[in-house]
C-alpha positions as CSV (number, residue, x, y, z in Angstrom):
1,M,-2.4,-26.4,-46.2
2,E,1.1,-27.8,-45.6
3,N,2.2,-31.3,-46.5
4,A,-1.0,-32.0,-48.6
5,D,0.6,-35.0,-50.4
6,D,0.4,-37.1,-47.3
7,M,-3.3,-37.2,-47.5
8,R,-3.5,-38.4,-51.2
9,I,-4.8,-41.9,-51.8
10,D,-3.3,-44.3,-54.3
11,Y,-5.4,-47.5,-53.9
12,P,-7.9,-49.5,-55.9
13,A,-11.4,-47.9,-56.3
14,T,-13.0,-50.6,-54.1
15,T,-11.3,-49.3,-51.0
16,L,-11.5,-45.6,-51.8
17,R,-14.4,-44.7,-49.6
18,S,-13.2,-46.4,-46.5
19,L,-9.7,-44.9,-47.0
20,A,-11.2,-41.4,-47.5
21,V,-13.3,-41.8,-44.4
22,D,-10.2,-42.9,-42.4
23,R,-8.0,-40.1,-43.7
24,L,-10.6,-37.4,-43.0
25,R,-11.4,-38.9,-39.5
26,Q,-7.7,-38.9,-38.7
27,A,-7.4,-35.2,-39.8
28,I,-10.3,-34.2,-37.5
29,I,-9.1,-36.2,-34.5
30,T,-5.5,-34.9,-34.8
31,G,-6.7,-31.3,-35.1
32,R,-5.6,-30.9,-38.7
33,F,-9.2,-29.7,-39.4
34,S,-10.4,-27.7,-36.4
35,G,-13.9,-27.4,-35.0
36,G,-16.1,-25.2,-37.1
37,E,-13.8,-25.4,-40.2
38,R,-15.6,-25.8,-43.5
39,L,-15.0,-28.9,-45.5
40,V,-14.9,-27.8,-49.1
41,E,-15.5,-30.7,-51.5
42,R,-13.2,-29.4,-54.2
43,S,-10.3,-28.9,-51.8
44,L,-10.8,-32.3,-50.3
45,C,-10.9,-33.9,-53.8
46,D,-7.5,-32.3,-54.4
47,L,-6.1,-33.3,-51.0
48,L,-7.2,-36.9,-51.2
49,G,-6.9,-37.4,-55.0
50,V,-10.5,-38.9,-55.2
51,S,-13.7,-38.0,-56.9
52,R,-16.3,-35.6,-55.5
53,S,-18.8,-38.6,-55.1
54,I,-16.2,-40.3,-52.8
55,V,-15.7,-37.2,-50.8
56,R,-19.5,-36.7,-50.4
57,E,-19.9,-40.3,-49.2
58,A,-17.0,-39.9,-46.7
59,I,-18.6,-36.7,-45.3
60,R,-21.9,-38.4,-44.9
61,Y,-20.3,-41.2,-43.0
62,L,-18.4,-38.9,-40.7
63,E,-21.6,-36.9,-40.2
64,A,-23.2,-40.1,-38.9
65,E,-20.3,-40.4,-36.5
66,G,-20.9,-36.9,-35.2
67,L,-17.6,-35.6,-36.4
68,V,-19.1,-33.5,-39.2
69,E,-22.3,-31.4,-39.3
70,T,-24.0,-29.7,-42.2
71,Q,-25.1,-26.1,-41.7
72,P,-27.7,-24.4,-43.9
73,R,-25.4,-21.7,-45.3
74,S,-21.9,-23.1,-44.8
75,G,-22.4,-26.7,-45.8
76,P,-20.4,-29.5,-44.1
77,V,-18.2,-28.3,-41.2
78,V,-16.2,-30.0,-38.5
79,A,-18.5,-30.4,-35.5
80,L,-17.7,-28.2,-32.6
81,L,-17.0,-29.8,-29.2
82,D,-19.2,-28.6,-26.4
83,W,-19.7,-29.7,-22.8
84,Q,-23.3,-30.6,-23.2
85,G,-22.5,-33.2,-25.8
86,A,-19.3,-34.3,-24.2
87,R,-21.1,-35.0,-20.9
88,Q,-23.4,-37.4,-22.6
89,I,-20.5,-39.2,-24.2
90,Y,-18.8,-39.6,-20.9
91,D,-22.0,-40.9,-19.3
92,I,-22.5,-43.5,-22.1
93,R,-18.8,-44.5,-21.8
94,R,-19.1,-44.9,-18.1
95,L,-22.1,-47.3,-18.4
96,L,-20.7,-49.4,-21.2
97,E,-17.0,-49.5,-20.3
98,A,-17.5,-50.1,-16.6
99,D,-19.9,-53.0,-17.3
100,A,-17.5,-54.4,-20.0
101,A,-14.5,-54.2,-17.6
102,A,-16.4,-56.0,-14.9
103,A,-17.6,-58.7,-17.2
104,C,-14.1,-59.1,-18.6
105,A,-12.7,-59.6,-15.1
106,R,-15.3,-62.4,-14.4
107,V,-14.1,-64.4,-17.4
108,C,-10.4,-63.4,-17.4
109,D,-8.0,-66.3,-18.0
110,Q,-4.3,-66.3,-18.9
111,D,-4.9,-65.8,-22.6
112,I,-7.1,-62.7,-22.0
113,A,-4.7,-61.4,-19.4
114,N,-1.8,-61.8,-21.9
115,R,-3.7,-60.0,-24.6
116,L,-4.7,-57.2,-22.4
117,R,-1.2,-56.6,-21.0
118,A,0.2,-56.6,-24.5
119,A,-2.4,-54.0,-25.5
120,L,-1.4,-52.0,-22.4
121,E,2.2,-52.1,-23.4
122,E,1.4,-50.7,-26.9
123,L,-0.8,-48.1,-25.3
124,N,2.0,-47.0,-22.9
125,R,4.3,-46.7,-25.9
126,A,1.8,-44.5,-27.7
127,F,1.4,-42.3,-24.6
128,A,5.1,-41.9,-24.3
129,H,6.2,-41.5,-28.0
130,G,3.2,-41.5,-30.3
131,G,1.0,-38.7,-31.6
132,P,-2.8,-38.5,-31.6
133,L,-3.2,-41.1,-34.3
134,E,-1.0,-43.7,-32.6
135,L,-2.8,-43.1,-29.3
136,Y,-6.2,-43.5,-31.1
137,T,-5.1,-46.8,-32.6
138,A,-3.6,-48.2,-29.4
139,T,-6.5,-47.1,-27.2
140,T,-9.0,-48.6,-29.6
141,A,-7.1,-51.9,-29.5
142,Y,-6.9,-51.9,-25.7
143,Y,-10.7,-51.4,-25.3
144,E,-11.4,-53.9,-28.0
145,V,-9.7,-56.6,-26.0
146,I,-11.9,-55.8,-23.0
147,F,-15.2,-55.6,-24.9
148,T,-14.7,-58.7,-27.0
149,A,-13.3,-60.8,-24.2
150,A,-16.4,-59.8,-22.2
151,G,-18.6,-60.8,-25.0
152,H,-20.1,-57.3,-25.2
153,T,-20.0,-57.1,-29.0
154,I,-23.1,-54.9,-29.4
155,A,-21.8,-52.4,-26.8
156,W,-18.4,-52.4,-28.7
157,E,-20.3,-51.5,-31.9
158,I,-21.8,-48.5,-30.1
159,V,-18.4,-47.4,-28.7
160,Q,-16.9,-47.6,-32.2
161,R,-19.5,-45.3,-33.5
162,L,-18.5,-42.8,-30.8
163,N,-14.8,-43.4,-31.2
164,G,-14.1,-40.4,-33.3
165,R,-15.7,-38.0,-30.8
166,I,-14.1,-39.9,-27.9
167,S,-10.7,-39.5,-29.5
168,R,-11.2,-35.7,-29.9
169,L,-12.1,-35.4,-26.2
170,R,-9.1,-37.6,-25.3
171,A,-6.8,-35.3,-27.2
172,L,-8.3,-32.4,-25.3
173,T,-7.8,-34.0,-21.9
174,L,-4.3,-35.3,-22.6
175,A,-3.2,-31.8,-23.4
176,S,-4.2,-30.7,-19.9
177,S,-1.8,-30.4,-17.0
178,N,-4.7,-30.8,-14.5
179,R,-4.8,-34.6,-14.3
180,R,-4.8,-35.9,-10.8
181,V,-3.9,-39.3,-12.1
182,S,-2.1,-39.9,-15.5
183,G,-3.9,-41.7,-18.3
184,P,-1.4,-44.6,-18.3
185,A,-1.9,-45.0,-14.5
186,H,-5.6,-45.2,-15.0
187,M,-5.3,-47.8,-17.8
188,A,-2.8,-49.9,-15.7
189,R,-5.2,-49.9,-12.8
190,I,-8.1,-51.1,-15.0
191,C,-5.8,-53.8,-16.5
192,D,-4.6,-55.0,-13.1
193,A,-8.1,-55.3,-11.7
194,I,-9.3,-57.3,-14.7
195,C,-6.3,-59.6,-14.7
196,A,-6.8,-60.2,-11.0
197,G,-10.4,-61.2,-11.6
198,Q,-11.9,-58.4,-9.6
199,P,-15.1,-57.1,-11.3
200,E,-16.0,-54.4,-8.8
201,A,-12.4,-53.0,-8.8
202,A,-12.3,-53.0,-12.6
203,A,-15.6,-51.1,-12.8
204,A,-14.5,-48.6,-10.2
205,A,-11.2,-48.1,-12.0
206,V,-13.1,-47.3,-15.2
207,S,-15.4,-44.9,-13.4
208,D,-12.5,-43.1,-11.7
209,H,-10.7,-42.7,-15.0
210,L,-13.8,-41.3,-16.8
211,R,-14.7,-39.0,-13.9
212,D,-11.2,-37.5,-14.0
213,A,-11.2,-37.1,-17.8
214,A,-14.8,-35.7,-17.8
215,E,-13.9,-33.0,-15.3
216,I,-10.9,-31.9,-17.3
217,A,-13.0,-31.8,-20.5
218,R,-15.7,-29.8,-18.7
219,Q,-13.2,-27.1,-17.6
220,S,-11.6,-26.9,-21.0
221,L,-14.8,-26.8,-23.0
222,E,-16.6,-24.4,-20.7
223,S,-13.6,-22.0,-20.8
224,Q,-13.7,-22.1,-24.6
225,E,-17.5,-21.5,-24.6
C-alpha cells in the first residue's frame, strides 16, 4: 500500500484505541479499504504502529458501526454496500433528520442561525475543495448544529452510530452525475428554511434531499450487484 506512513500513530497509549478507530474509519470512508477487502491484523499493526490488541479493539468498534463484518473463513472484512441496507439507512435518516430540522426551525434564533450558516459555509468549502474526509467532518458538524439546537440529543447519538455508513453512501452519491439538485443546493435550502423559522419547509427540504440521494444510491448499488 502506498503512503503507509500517513496512517502511523505517535500518541500516548490512552488515546491509541480512539485514534486507531478514527484512522481505520477514515480509510474505509475514503475508499482506501474497499468493500469486501480483508483487514489483516498484522498488516494493520504495521500500518498504524500499534499493538494487535489495539487493532482488535478498533475492528470490534467498527464492526458495531456496520463498517466491518467478520466472515467465518476470511475473518474481518470491510462491509459491502448493498441497496437493501442502504434503503434502511435512508429511511432512518429521513425520519430523524426531517424531525430534527423541523424542531430546529421552531426554536431557531439568531445564535442558532449564525451557527448553522457558519457550518454551511464550511460545508460548501468542503464540497468545493475538500476530499471525502473534509466532507465527512463538515457534514457532521452541519447536522450536529441542527440536532443539538433542536434538543434531539438521543437521535443525534443514533445518527452518529450510522455516520460511517452514511458517509460511504454520501461518497457514492457525490461521485454521480445524475443529481437533479446539487448537494450544496439541498443543504442551503434546509438551512434557509430553518433560519426562516419554517418547520414544514425544513422537513420537506430534508426529505427531498434524501429522496434524491437515495435514488442515486439505488441505481449505483443495484448496477454493482
